[in-house]
C-alpha positions in Angstrom: 0.0 0.0 0.0 2.9 2.4 0.6 4.1 2.0 -3.0 0.9 3.5 -4.4 1.4 7.1 -3.3 5.1 7.0 -4.4 4.2 5.6 -7.8 1.5 8.3 -8.2 4.0 10.9 -7.2 6.5 9.5 -9.6 4.0 9.7 -12.4 3.0 13.3 -11.6 6.6 14.4 -11.5 7.0 13.5 -15.2 6.2 16.4 -17.5 2.7 16.4 -18.8 3.9 16.2 -22.4 5.8 12.9 -21.6 2.8 11.5 -19.8 0.5 12.3 -22.8 2.9 10.8 -25.2 3.2 7.6 -23.1 -0.6 7.3 -22.9 -0.8 7.7 -26.7 1.9 5.1 -27.2 0.2 2.8 -24.8 -3.1 3.2 -26.5 -1.6 2.6 -30.0 0.1 -0.5 -28.6 -3.2 -1.8 -27.2 -4.8 -1.3 -30.6 -1.9 -3.1 -32.4 -2.1 -5.9 -29.8 -5.8 -6.3 -30.4 -5.3 -6.4 -34.1 -2.5 -8.9 -33.5 -5.1 -11.3 -32.0 -6.7 -11.6 -35.4 -3.7 -10.9 -37.6 -0.9 -13.3 -36.7 1.8 -11.3 -38.4 1.5 -8.7 -35.6 2.7 -10.1 -32.3 0.1 -9.5 -29.6 2.2 -10.0 -26.5 5.0 -7.4 -27.1 2.4 -4.7 -27.9 0.4 -5.5 -24.8 3.5 -5.5 -22.6 4.6 -2.2 -24.1 1.2 -0.7 -23.4 1.4 -1.9 -19.8 4.8 -0.3 -19.4 3.7 3.0 -21.0 0.6 3.1 -18.8 2.6 2.2 -15.7 4.8 5.3 -16.3 2.0 7.7 -17.3 -1.4 6.9 -16.0 -2.3 4.7 -13.0 -5.9 4.7 -14.1 -5.1 3.4 -17.6 -2.6 0.8 -16.2 -5.3 -0.5 -13.8 -7.8 -0.6 -16.7 -5.4 -2.7 -18.8 -4.6 -5.1 -16.1 -8.3 -5.5 -15.2 -9.5 -5.6 -18.9 -11.6 -8.7 -19.5 -9.8 -9.7 -22.7 -6.2 -8.7 -22.0 -5.9 -8.4 -18.2 -5.4 -12.0 -17.2 -3.2 -12.6 -20.3 -0.8 -9.8 -19.3 -0.8 -10.7 -15.6 0.0 -14.3 -16.3 2.7 -13.4 -18.8 4.3 -10.9 -16.5 4.3 -13.3 -13.6 5.9 -16.0 -15.8 2.9 -18.3 -15.7 2.7 -18.5 -19.5 -0.3 -19.0 -21.7 -2.8 -21.8 -21.9 -2.1 -24.7 -24.3 -5.4 -24.0 -26.2 -4.2 -20.4 -26.9 -0.8 -21.7 -28.1 -2.4 -24.2 -30.5 -4.9 -21.8 -31.9 -2.3 -19.0 -32.3 0.2 -21.3 -34.1 -2.5 -22.8 -36.3 -3.9 -19.4 -37.3 -0.4 -18.1 -37.7 0.6 -20.8 -40.2 -2.7 -20.7 -42.1 -2.3 -16.9 -42.6 1.4 -17.2 -43.5 0.8 -20.0 -46.0 -2.1 -18.1 -47.6 -0.1 -14.9 -47.8 3.0 -16.7 -49.1 1.2 -18.6 -51.8 -1.6 -16.3 -52.8 -0.5 -12.7 -51.9 3.2 -12.6 -52.6 3.5 -15.8 -54.6 5.9 -14.2 -57.1 8.2 -12.6 -54.6 10.5 -15.2 -53.2 12.2 -12.9 -50.7 8.9 -11.9 -49.2 8.0 -15.6 -48.9 11.2 -16.2 -47.0 10.6 -13.3 -44.7 7.0 -14.6 -44.0 8.3 -18.1 -43.2 11.1 -16.7 -41.0 8.5 -14.7 -39.1 6.2 -17.7 -38.7 9.1 -19.9 -37.5 10.3 -17.2 -35.0 6.8 -16.6 -33.6 6.1 -20.4 -33.4 9.4 -21.0 -31.5 8.6 -18.1 -29.1 5.1 -19.5 -28.4 6.3 -23.1 -28.0 9.0 -21.9 -25.5 6.6 -20.0 -23.4 5.5 -21.8 -20.2 2.1 -23.4 -20.5 -0.4 -21.9 -18.1 -2.6 -24.4 -16.3 -5.5 -22.9 -14.3 -5.5 -23.9 -10.7 -8.1 -26.5 -9.8 
């Protein structure tokens, strides 16, 4: 409880322009993270973690909102605490990722070999990252 006033004071000591820019950056990051849920080329986790960091340094209210958000809150808290993500989320994310990458590689950029290689490198990198994350198991 004693850390709340000091964090509020630390936020208020930052120039207002910096706080506004951090809120804007956090909000853009939340939007990109939300888009990343549906578009596997955009990584959801880094954007949501960036948003949490921006809000932490600029707006206690926005930070609290993000951590208590019904779609992202538990996801961010579990990731920050090192608990990982559920197996179902890993499977769905990897399946959608590869379906999207394969479609893009063969139907969107089918004539551009370098673009195909980049897409496959992204898919491999994201897949490895997801597989290496701890698998979260809800407590019974």
